[in-house]
TIMI-2910 file (N, C-alpha, C, CB; in pm, 1 decimal, decimal comma, always signed):
<rs>
+----------+----------+----------+----------+----------+----------+----------+----------+----------+----------+----------+----------+------+
!      n_x !      n_y !      n_z !     ca_x !     ca_y !     ca_z !      c_x !      c_y !      c_z !     cb_x !     cb_y !     cb_z ! resn !
+----------+----------+----------+----------+----------+----------+----------+----------+----------+----------+----------+----------+------+
!  +1305,4 !    -94,3 !  +2749,9 !  +1179,8 !   -104,4 !  +2678,0 !  +1173,5 !     +9,8 !  +2576,2 !  +1058,0 !   -100,0 !  +2776,2 !  Met !
!  +1140,3 !    -23,0 !  +2452,5 !  +1127,4 !    +75,0 !  +2345,6 !   +982,1 !   +115,8 !  +2335,0 !  +1179,2 !    +19,0 !  +2210,6 !  Val !
!   +956,9 !   +246,1 !  +2335,8 !   +818,8 !   +291,9 !  +2324,5 !   +781,6 !   +306,1 !  +2177,6 !   +798,7 !   +426,1 !  +2399,0 !  Ser !
!   +654,4 !   +288,8 !  +2150,5 !   +603,3 !   +302,3 !  +2013,2 !   +610,6 !   +449,1 !  +1973,3 !   +456,0 !   +248,3 !  +2001,1 !  Ala !
!   +637,8 !   +476,3 !  +1845,7 !   +642,3 !   +615,6 !  +1801,6 !   +505,4 !   +681,3 !  +1811,8 !   +693,8 !   +624,4 !  +1658,3 !  Pro !
!   +505,9 !   +807,7 !  +1839,9 !   +382,5 !   +885,0 !  +1844,5 !   +323,8 !   +888,6 !  +1703,9 !   +407,6 !  +1029,5 !  +1899,2 !  Asn !
!   +199,3 !   +838,2 !  +1682,7 !   +142,5 !   +834,8 !  +1547,3 !   +133,9 !   +972,5 !  +1483,4 !     +4,9 !   +772,7 !  +1550,8 !  Pro !
!   +111,9 !  +1076,2 !  +1562,8 !   +105,2 !  +1210,4 !  +1505,1 !   +241,4 !  +1253,5 !  +1454,2 !    +53,1 !  +1311,0 !  +1607,9 !  Leu !
!   +347,3 !  +1219,6 !  +1528,2 !   +482,3 !  +1254,2 !  +1484,0 !   +517,4 !  +1178,3 !  +1355,9 !   +585,4 !  +1223,2 !  +1595,0 !  His !
!   +481,2 !  +1052,2 !  +1351,3 !   +508,7 !   +971,3 !  +1232,3 !   +439,3 !  +1032,4 !  +1112,1 !   +462,9 !   +824,8 !  +1252,6 !  Val !
!   +312,9 !  +1067,5 !  +1127,3 !   +236,9 !  +1126,0 !  +1017,8 !   +295,1 !  +1261,0 !   +977,6 !    +89,8 !  +1141,3 !  +1057,0 !  Arg !
!   +335,9 !  +1341,8 !  +1075,5 !   +389,4 !  +1474,2 !  +1046,2 !   +519,7 !  +1469,3 !   +967,7 !   +410,6 !  +1549,8 !  +1174,0 !  Asp !
!   +593,7 !  +1361,0 !   +977,3 !   +721,4 !  +1353,0 !   +907,2 !   +707,9 !  +1304,2 !   +762,5 !   +814,5 !  +1261,6 !   +982,6 !  Ser !
!   +587,4 !  +1274,0 !   +719,9 !   +565,3 !  +1227,4 !   +583,3 !   +546,7 !  +1345,5 !   +488,1 !   +443,0 !  +1134,6 !   +577,5 !  Met !
!   +594,8 !  +1329,7 !   +367,5 !   +568,9 !  +1428,7 !   +263,0 !   +425,2 !  +1408,2 !   +216,0 !   +671,4 !  +1415,6 !   +143,1 !  Lys !
!   +352,6 !  +1517,6 !   +201,3 !   +211,2 !  +1506,9 !   +165,9 !   +180,5 !  +1584,9 !    +38,5 !   +123,4 !  +1557,2 !   +280,8 !  Thr !
!    +60,1 !  +1561,6 !    -11,2 !     +8,3 !  +1632,9 !   -126,8 !   -134,2 !  +1674,5 !    -93,9 !    +14,4 !  +1545,0 !   -256,9 !  Ile !
!   -172,7 !  +1794,3 !   -135,0 !   -307,3 !  +1843,9 !   -107,8 !   -406,0 !  +1793,5 !   -214,0 !   -307,8 !  +1998,3 !   -103,1 !  Thr !
!   -533,0 !  +1811,5 !   -183,2 !   -637,4 !  +1775,7 !   -279,2 !   -617,7 !  +1852,1 !   -409,6 !   -777,4 !  +1804,5 !   -220,8 !  Thr !
!   -594,1 !  +1980,6 !   -399,6 !   -577,6 !  +2063,8 !   -519,4 !   -455,0 !  +2021,5 !   -601,0 !   -565,4 !  +2211,6 !   -479,8 !  Glu !
!   -344,6 !  +1992,0 !   -534,2 !   -224,1 !  +1947,6 !   -605,2 !   -248,4 !  +1814,4 !   -675,6 !   -105,8 !  +1934,9 !   -507,7 !  Glu !
!   -314,2 !  +1721,3 !   -607,8 !   -341,9 !  +1590,8 !   -667,4 !   -437,7 !  +1604,3 !   -785,0 !   -400,0 !  +1495,2 !   -562,7 !  Leu !
!   -542,0 !  +1684,3 !   -767,9 !   -636,4 !  +1706,3 !   -877,8 !   -564,1 !  +1762,4 !   -999,6 !   -749,4 !  +1801,8 !   -834,2 !  Arg !
!   -477,1 !  +1860,0 !   -978,3 !   -402,9 !  +1921,7 !  -1088,4 !   -311,7 !  +1820,2 !  -1157,3 !   -320,2 !  +2040,5 !  -1037,1 !  Ala !
!   -244,3 !  +1735,1 !  -1080,9 !   -157,0 !  +1632,6 !  -1139,4 !   -237,8 !  +1538,3 !  -1228,9 !    -85,0 !  +1552,4 !  -1028,2 !  Lys !
!   -355,2 !  +1498,5 !  -1180,9 !   -439,5 !  +1408,6 !  -1259,4 !   -490,8 !  +1477,3 !  -1385,2 !   -557,1 !  +1358,8 !  -1175,3 !  Leu !
!   -533,9 !  +1601,8 !  -1373,0 !   -585,6 !  +1675,0 !  -1489,1 !   -477,2 !  +1697,7 !  -1594,7 !   -643,7 !  +1809,4 !  -1444,9 !  Glu !
!   -353,9 !  +1722,6 !  -1551,6 !   -243,1 !  +1743,7 !  -1645,9 !   -195,7 !  +1612,6 !  -1708,7 !   -126,1 !  +1812,1 !  -1575,0 !  Arg !
!   -230,9 !  +1500,6 !  -1646,4 !   -183,3 !  +1371,8 !  -1695,0 !    -38,2 !  +1345,7 !  -1656,8 !   -198,6 !  +1364,4 !  -1844,8 !  Gly !
!     +4,3 !  +1401,0 !  -1541,8 !   +141,2 !  +1379,6 !  -1494,5 !   +171,7 !  +1230,3 !  -1482,5 !   +162,7 !  +1449,4 !  -1358,7 !  Asp !
!   +297,3 !  +1196,6 !  -1500,6 !   +343,4 !  +1058,4 !  -1491,5 !   +376,0 !  +1025,4 !  -1345,9 !   +467,5 !  +1035,3 !  -1582,4 !  Asp !
!   +281,1 !   +963,7 !  -1277,3 !   +302,5 !   +920,1 !  -1139,6 !   +209,7 !   +803,3 !  -1111,3 !   +278,4 !  +1036,6 !  -1038,5 !  Phe !
!   +235,5 !   +733,6 !  -1000,3 !   +153,6 !   +618,4 !   -961,9 !    +69,4 !   +657,6 !   -841,5 !   +242,1 !   +493,2 !   -930,0 !  Arg !
!    -61,2 !   +655,4 !   -858,8 !   -155,8 !   +684,3 !   -751,8 !   -200,0 !   +550,7 !   -693,9 !   -278,7 !   +768,6 !   -803,5 !  Leu !
!   -172,7 !   +528,8 !   -565,9 !   -191,8 !   +397,5 !   -505,3 !   -284,5 !   +405,6 !   -385,1 !    -57,7 !   +337,8 !   -464,0 !  Val !
!   -398,2 !   +337,8 !   -395,1 !   -483,4 !   +320,1 !   -277,7 !   -427,1 !   +202,4 !   -200,5 !   -634,7 !   +296,9 !   -317,1 !  Met !
!   -409,2 !   +221,0 !    -70,7 !   -345,3 !   +119,5 !    +12,8 !   -442,1 !     +9,5 !    +54,5 !   -285,5 !   +183,9 !   +136,0 !  Ala !
!   -532,5 !    -23,6 !    -32,7 !   -625,7 !   -135,3 !    -16,7 !   -643,8 !   -199,4 !   -152,9 !   -763,6 !    -88,4 !    +43,1 !  Phe !
!   -672,2 !   -327,1 !   -152,0 !   -711,8 !   -393,9 !   -275,3 !   -845,3 !   -463,1 !   -248,7 !   -602,0 !   -496,5 !   -323,6 !  Asp !
!   -884,9 !   -552,2 !   -333,6 !  -1008,2 !   -627,0 !   -312,3 !  -1131,8 !   -539,2 !   -306,4 !   -998,0 !   -705,9 !   -186,4 !  Gly !
!  -1225,7 !   -578,0 !   -220,9 !  -1356,1 !   -510,6 !   -216,7 !  -1345,8 !   -364,1 !   -177,0 !  -1447,7 !   -582,0 !   -120,6 !  Trp !
!  -1252,4 !   -329,5 !    -89,4 !  -1240,2 !   -188,0 !    -50,7 !  -1201,0 !   -101,7 !   -170,5 !  -1136,3 !   -171,8 !    +62,4 !  Arg !
!  -1108,2 !   -150,2 !   -249,7 !  -1068,1 !    -76,1 !   -368,7 !  -1182,8 !    -71,9 !   -469,8 !   -942,7 !   -139,6 !   -432,2 !  Phe !
!  -1247,0 !   -187,6 !   -492,0 !  -1355,8 !   -193,4 !   -589,5 !  -1475,5 !   -107,5 !   -547,8 !  -1400,3 !   -337,6 !   -608,8 !  Arg !
!  -1494,3 !    -87,5 !   -418,6 !  -1608,1 !     -8,0 !   -370,2 !  -1598,3 !   +137,0 !   -412,4 !  -1617,7 !    -16,1 !   -219,2 !  Ser !
!  -1483,0 !   +199,5 !   -386,4 !  -1466,1 !   +341,3 !   -420,8 !  -1318,5 !   +377,9 !   -415,5 !  -1547,9 !   +432,2 !   -324,9 !  Ala !
!  -1271,5 !   +441,3 !   -521,9 !  -1132,6 !   +488,0 !   -528,3 !  -1123,1 !   +608,1 !   -621,2 !  -1037,9 !   +374,8 !   -576,2 !  His !
!  -1014,0 !   +679,8 !   -609,9 !   -989,5 !   +794,7 !   -696,2 !   -956,7 !   +741,5 !   -836,2 !   -873,0 !   +885,2 !   -640,0 !  Ile !
!  -1017,8 !   +797,0 !   -941,1 !   -989,7 !   +749,1 !  -1077,2 !   -839,6 !   +749,8 !  -1109,2 !  -1064,5 !   +835,3 !  -1179,2 !  Pro !
!   -797,1 !   +643,8 !  -1174,5 !   -656,5 !   +630,7 !  -1212,1 !   -571,2 !   +559,8 !  -1109,4 !   -599,4 !   +764,4 !  -1237,3 !  Gly !
!   -633,5 !   +515,6 !  -1000,4 !   -559,4 !   +451,2 !   -891,8 !   -531,2 !   +304,3 !   -918,2 !   -635,4 !   +464,8 !   -762,9 !  Ser !
!   -425,8 !   +258,0 !   -854,1 !   -398,5 !   +115,9 !   -841,8 !   -442,7 !    +74,5 !   -701,8 !   -246,0 !    +83,0 !   -867,3 !  Leu !
!   -497,4 !    -43,2 !   -686,7 !   -531,1 !    -95,3 !   -554,4 !   -424,0 !   -193,5 !   -512,4 !   -671,1 !   -162,6 !   -553,7 !  Gly !
!   -345,2 !   -155,2 !   -412,5 !   -234,7 !   -239,5 !   -367,0 !   -247,6 !   -255,3 !   -216,7 !    -95,1 !   -178,6 !   -406,0 !  Ile !
!   -274,0 !   -376,9 !   -171,8 !   -305,0 !   -400,3 !    -31,8 !   -191,0 !   -442,7 !    +57,3 !   -406,7 !   -499,7 !    -23,6 !  Gly !
!    -70,1 !   -451,8 !     +4,2 !    +41,7 !   -491,4 !    +90,1 !   +171,9 !   -433,2 !    +37,6 !    +51,9 !   -644,8 !    +99,2 !  Ser !
!   +266,9 !   -422,1 !   +126,7 !   +398,8 !   -372,0 !    +87,2 !   +463,5 !   -467,0 !    -12,8 !   +489,9 !   -354,2 !   +210,8 !  Ala !
!   +446,1 !   -597,3 !     +6,6 !   +505,9 !   -695,1 !    -85,1 !   +451,4 !   -676,5 !   -226,4 !   +478,8 !   -839,2 !    -36,1 !  Ala !
!   +321,5 !   -656,0 !   -237,5 !   +261,1 !   -634,2 !   -369,3 !   +310,6 !   -503,4 !   -430,0 !   +107,3 !   -633,3 !   -359,1 !  Ala !
!   +325,8 !   -400,9 !   -347,3 !   +374,8 !   -271,8 !   -395,8 !   +515,7 !   -284,9 !   -451,9 !   +372,4 !   -167,7 !   -283,3 !  Ala !
!   +599,7 !   -359,4 !   -384,9 !   +738,2 !   -376,8 !   -429,9 !   +745,2 !   -448,7 !   -564,3 !   +818,3 !   -454,3 !   -325,5 !  Leu !
!   +646,9 !   -532,1 !   -592,8 !   +643,2 !   -603,0 !   -720,8 !   +597,7 !   -512,7 !   -835,6 !   +550,8 !   -723,5 !   -710,7 !  Glu !
!   +515,6 !   -412,6 !   -805,3 !   +450,9 !   -331,4 !   -908,2 !   +518,7 !   -196,5 !   -930,0 !   +307,0 !   -309,4 !   -871,8 !  Val !
!   +573,1 !   -138,0 !   -825,4 !   +625,8 !     -1,9 !   -832,0 !   +776,5 !     -1,2 !   -854,8 !   +592,4 !    +73,9 !   -704,1 !  Leu !
!   +821,9 !    +85,7 !   -943,6 !   +965,9 !   +100,9 !   -970,8 !  +1024,2 !   +204,2 !   -875,2 !   +991,4 !   +143,2 !  -1119,3 !  Ala !
!  +1152,5 !   +189,7 !   -845,1 !  +1218,7 !   +280,9 !   -751,7 !  +1218,3 !   +425,0 !   -800,2 !  +1360,7 !   +236,3 !   -728,2 !  Phe !
!  +1213,0 !   +446,2 !   -930,4 !  +1213,9 !   +584,0 !   -980,3 !  +1073,8 !   +639,6 !  -1003,2 !  +1292,4 !   +591,3 !  -1109,1 !  Asp !
!   +969,2 !   +561,7 !   -974,1 !   +832,0 !   +611,8 !   -986,0 !   +807,4 !   +723,4 !   -885,4 !   +730,2 !   +497,7 !   -965,1 !  Asp !
!   +730,5 !   +823,5 !   -927,9 !   +673,2 !   +917,8 !   -832,8 !   +546,1 !   +850,9 !   -783,8 !   +645,3 !  +1061,6 !   -897,4 !  Glu !
!   +528,2 !   +841,4 !   -652,1 !   +419,1 !   +764,4 !   -593,9 !   +340,6 !   +851,5 !   -496,2 !   +473,1 !   +638,1 !   -523,0 !  Ile !
!   +207,1 !   +844,9 !   -507,8 !   +117,8 !   +907,8 !   -411,0 !    +32,3 !   +795,9 !   -353,1 !    +29,0 !  +1022,1 !   -476,8 !  Val !
!    +39,1 !   +778,3 !   -221,0 !    -40,7 !   +675,9 !   -153,7 !   -155,0 !   +741,6 !    -77,8 !    +46,7 !   +591,8 !    -57,6 !  Val !
!   -265,7 !   +670,2 !    -67,3 !   -380,0 !   +719,4 !     +9,6 !   -463,0 !   +601,6 !    +55,8 !   -465,9 !   +817,4 !    -73,9 !  Tyr !
!   -556,2 !   +629,2 !   +146,7 !   -653,7 !   +527,9 !   +185,9 !   -788,5 !   +596,4 !   +204,2 !   -609,7 !   +453,7 !   +316,9 !  Cys !
!   -860,5 !   +569,5 !   +310,0 !   -996,5 !   +622,4 !   +319,4 !  -1004,7 !   +764,0 !   +374,0 !  -1078,5 !   +533,0 !   +405,0 !  Thr !
!   -920,3 !   +797,1 !   +473,2 !   -931,0 !   +928,3 !   +537,6 !   -799,7 !   +964,4 !   +605,7 !  -1046,4 !   +929,7 !   +640,1 !  Ser !
!   -796,7 !  +1081,1 !   +662,3 !   -678,2 !  +1130,5 !   +733,3 !   -634,2 !  +1034,8 !   +844,8 !   -706,3 !  +1269,0 !   +792,2 !  Arg !
!   -729,5 !   +973,4 !   +912,5 !   -697,6 !   +886,5 !  +1025,7 !   -667,7 !   +742,5 !   +987,2 !   -810,1 !   +888,1 !  +1122,5 !  Asp !
!   -687,5 !   +707,2 !   +864,2 !   -660,7 !   +570,8 !   +817,6 !   -510,1 !   +546,1 !   +819,4 !   -718,7 !   +547,9 !   +674,3 !  Cys !
!   -468,3 !   +436,4 !   +876,6 !   -324,6 !   +408,8 !   +889,2 !   -268,0 !   +324,4 !   +775,1 !   -298,0 !   +339,1 !  +1019,6 !  Thr !
!   -352,9 !   +270,3 !   +689,3 !   -302,9 !   +182,7 !   +582,2 !   -204,6 !   +255,8 !   +491,2 !   -419,8 !   +128,3 !   +499,0 !  Ala !
!   -237,0 !   +379,3 !   +452,8 !   -145,4 !   +453,7 !   +365,8 !    -19,2 !   +495,0 !   +440,5 !   -215,0 !   +577,4 !   +308,7 !  Ser !
!    -31,4 !   +520,1 !   +569,5 !    +86,0 !   +553,0 !   +649,3 !   +182,3 !   +434,2 !   +653,9 !    +44,5 !   +594,2 !   +792,0 !  Gln !
!   +128,2 !   +315,3 !   +674,5 !   +212,2 !   +195,3 !   +680,4 !   +275,2 !   +166,1 !   +544,4 !   +129,8 !    +74,2 !   +727,6 !  Met !
!   +197,7 !   +182,4 !   +436,6 !   +252,7 !   +158,5 !   +303,6 !   +361,3 !   +260,7 !   +271,5 !   +141,6 !   +163,6 !   +197,5 !  Leu !
!   +339,3 !   +385,4 !   +306,3 !   +438,7 !   +490,9 !   +286,2 !   +569,5 !   +451,7 !   +354,7 !   +386,9 !   +627,1 !   +340,8 !  Tyr !
!   +561,1 !   +413,5 !   +482,4 !   +682,3 !   +376,9 !   +558,4 !   +750,8 !   +253,3 !   +500,0 !   +646,9 !   +351,3 !   +705,9 !  Arg !
!   +673,5 !   +156,1 !   +457,4 !   +732,4 !    +34,7 !   +399,3 !   +807,7 !    +68,5 !   +270,7 !   +622,6 !    -71,1 !   +370,8 !  Ala !
!   +749,9 !   +152,4 !   +187,4 !   +817,7 !   +193,2 !    +64,4 !   +943,8 !   +273,0 !    +96,5 !   +723,2 !   +276,3 !    -24,3 !  Leu !
!   +932,4 !   +361,8 !   +191,9 !  +1047,0 !   +443,2 !   +233,2 !  +1160,9 !   +354,1 !   +284,0 !  +1004,9 !   +544,1 !   +342,7 !  Glu !
!  +1128,2 !   +256,9 !   +366,9 !  +1228,6 !   +165,8 !   +421,3 !  +1290,3 !    +78,2 !   +312,2 !  +1166,5 !    +77,9 !   +529,7 !  Glu !
!  +1215,7 !    +51,8 !   +205,6 !  +1266,5 !    -29,3 !    +94,7 !  +1354,9 !    +52,6 !     +0,5 !  +1150,2 !    -90,4 !    +16,6 !  Ala !
!  +1363,0 !   +184,0 !    +22,8 !  +1450,3 !   +267,1 !    -58,1 !  +1382,1 !   +359,2 !   -157,6 !  +1541,5 !   +181,8 !   -130,0 !  Gly !
!  +1250,3 !   +358,8 !   -160,3 !  +1177,7 !   +451,1 !   -248,5 !  +1191,6 !   +591,8 !   -191,7 !  +1026,0 !   +410,7 !   -262,4 !  Tyr !
!  +1211,7 !   +689,5 !   -279,4 !  +1234,8 !   +826,1 !   -232,7 !  +1129,3 !   +925,2 !   -279,1 !  +1368,8 !   +872,5 !   -278,3 !  Glu !
!  +1057,7 !   +892,7 !   -384,3 !   +962,0 !   +988,3 !   -442,2 !   +818,9 !   +951,2 !   -402,0 !   +975,0 !   +992,1 !   -597,3 !  Arg !
!   +791,8 !   +961,5 !   -271,7 !   +662,6 !   +920,7 !   -216,2 !   +597,7 !  +1040,0 !   -148,1 !   +679,1 !   +802,8 !   -116,2 !  Ile !
!   +467,6 !  +1052,6 !   -167,9 !   +389,0 !  +1147,7 !    -91,5 !   +259,7 !  +1079,3 !    -48,9 !   +360,2 !  +1276,7 !   -174,2 !  Arg !
!   +199,8 !  +1131,8 !    +55,2 !    +73,5 !  +1076,9 !   +105,8 !    -37,1 !  +1179,1 !    +86,3 !    +85,4 !  +1037,4 !   +255,7 !  Arg !
!   -146,5 !  +1133,3 !    +27,1 !   -267,0 !  +1214,6 !    +18,3 !   -348,3 !  +1182,8 !   +143,5 !   -349,2 !  +1185,9 !   -115,2 !  Tyr !
!   -334,7 !  +1267,1 !   +244,0 !   -393,3 !  +1240,9 !   +375,4 !   -545,4 !  +1236,2 !   +375,4 !   -347,8 !  +1345,0 !   +471,8 !  Glu !
!   -608,9 !  +1315,6 !   +292,0 !   -754,5 !  +1327,2 !   +295,9 !   -824,6 !  +1201,1 !   +246,8 !   -798,8 !  +1445,3 !   +212,9 !  Glu !
!   -759,6 !  +1125,2 !   +161,9 !   -813,2 !   +998,3 !   +115,3 !   -943,9 !  +1009,0 !    +39,1 !   -832,2 !   +908,8 !   +230,0 !  Gly !
!  -1010,1 !   +896,5 !    +26,9 !  -1135,3 !   +886,9 !    -47,3 !  -1239,0 !   +985,6 !     +7,2 !  -1189,9 !   +743,5 !    -41,3 !  Val !
!  -1250,0 !   +993,5 !   +139,3 !  -1350,8 !  +1082,1 !   +198,1 !  -1323,9 !  +1228,4 !   +164,3 !  -1354,9 !  +1064,0 !   +349,7 !  His !
!  -1200,0 !  +1271,9 !   +176,0 !  -1165,8 !  +1409,8 !   +144,0 !  -1185,7 !  +1442,2 !     -2,4 !  -1024,1 !  +1437,7 !   +182,5 !  Gly !
!  -1152,6 !  +1346,5 !    -88,5 !  -1170,3 !  +1364,7 !   -233,1 !  -1318,6 !  +1385,8 !   -264,6 !  -1114,5 !  +1242,0 !   -311,8 !  Trp !
!  -1400,5 !  +1300,8 !   -205,5 !  -1545,2 !  +1310,0 !   -227,8 !  -1601,4 !  +1438,7 !   -167,0 !  -1617,0 !  +1187,2 !   -167,8 !  Gln !
!  -1557,0 !  +1476,9 !    -47,0 !  -1604,8 !  +1599,1 !    +17,6 !  -1567,5 !  +1723,2 !    -63,1 !  -1548,1 !  +1609,8 !   +159,1 !  Glu !
!  -1460,0 !  +1714,6 !   -140,4 !  -1419,5 !  +1826,1 !   -226,1 !  -1502,1 !  +1831,7 !   -354,9 !  -1270,8 !  +1814,8 !   -260,1 !  Ala !
!  -1595,7 !  +1737,4 !   -368,8 !  -1682,6 !  +1735,4 !   -485,9 !  -1620,2 !  +1670,6 !   -607,1 !  -1722,9 !  +1873,3 !   -520,5 !  Gly !
!  -1515,9 !  +1592,4 !   -585,7 !  -1445,7 !  +1528,1 !   -697,3 !  -1494,9 !  +1385,3 !   -715,3 !  -1293,0 !  +1529,4 !   -674,1 !  Leu !
!  -1490,3 !  +1338,1 !   -838,9 !  -1547,1 !  +1208,5 !   -875,5 !  -1463,9 !  +1091,5 !   -822,3 !  -1559,2 !  +1198,2 !  -1026,5 !  Ala !
!  -1534,7 !   +987,7 !   -783,9 !  -1474,4 !   +860,5 !   -747,8 !  -1520,9 !   +755,9 !   -848,7 !  -1511,8 !   +819,1 !   -601,6 !  Leu !
!  -1450,5 !   +643,7 !   -852,3 !  -1491,3 !   +526,8 !   -931,0 !  -1516,2 !   +412,9 !   -835,3 !  -1383,7 !   +487,9 !  -1037,6 !  Glu !
!  -1601,3 !   +319,8 !   -875,2 !  -1620,6 !   +200,4 !   -796,4 !  -1763,4 !   +151,8 !   -796,4 !  -1576,7 !   +224,4 !   -657,7 !  Gly !
!  -1779,8 !    +30,7 !   -743,3 !  -1909,4 !    -34,7 !   -739,9 !  -2012,6 !    +36,6 !   -652,6 !  -1892,6 !   -174,2 !   -692,0 !  Asp !
!  -1966,9 !   +108,4 !   -552,1 !  -2059,3 !   +173,9 !   -458,7 !  -2066,2 !   +325,5 !   -476,4 !  -2018,8 !   +142,3 !   -317,0 !  Arg !
!  -2016,6 !   +370,5 !   -587,8 !  -2020,0 !   +514,6 !   -617,4 !  -2150,0 !   +545,0 !   -689,6 !  -1896,3 !   +559,1 !   -703,8 !  Val !
!  -2220,6 !   +647,3 !   -640,8 !  -2347,9 !   +683,1 !   -705,7 !  -2331,6 !   +809,0 !   -786,6 !  -2459,7 !   +701,5 !   -602,0 !  Thr !
+----------+----------+----------+----------+----------+----------+----------+----------+----------+----------+----------+----------+------+
</rs>
């Protein structure tokens, strides 16, 4: 019987980016793809400006190039959608991936602007 990987270990092995690093990349206009691991209403509700809303690994593979620098995120540190998308991209051969663990909630808590239908 194969046991499931420890979610904390899986998360710990991912390359990450901090709020400050991500903010600086956006302000400088760095060439990278910022991907919220949701599409549809969740993406339209609230996302970090400049993001793409991609809700599946299959959709990501159609849109993202292997040489793209990619930052994935979802709603919060505990949200697994970005973790799953990160792993799917990694397994497909993408190498320049990082995860913004804090997600939409962390971005907003840092006082940074969001876009979307439910942003006040």
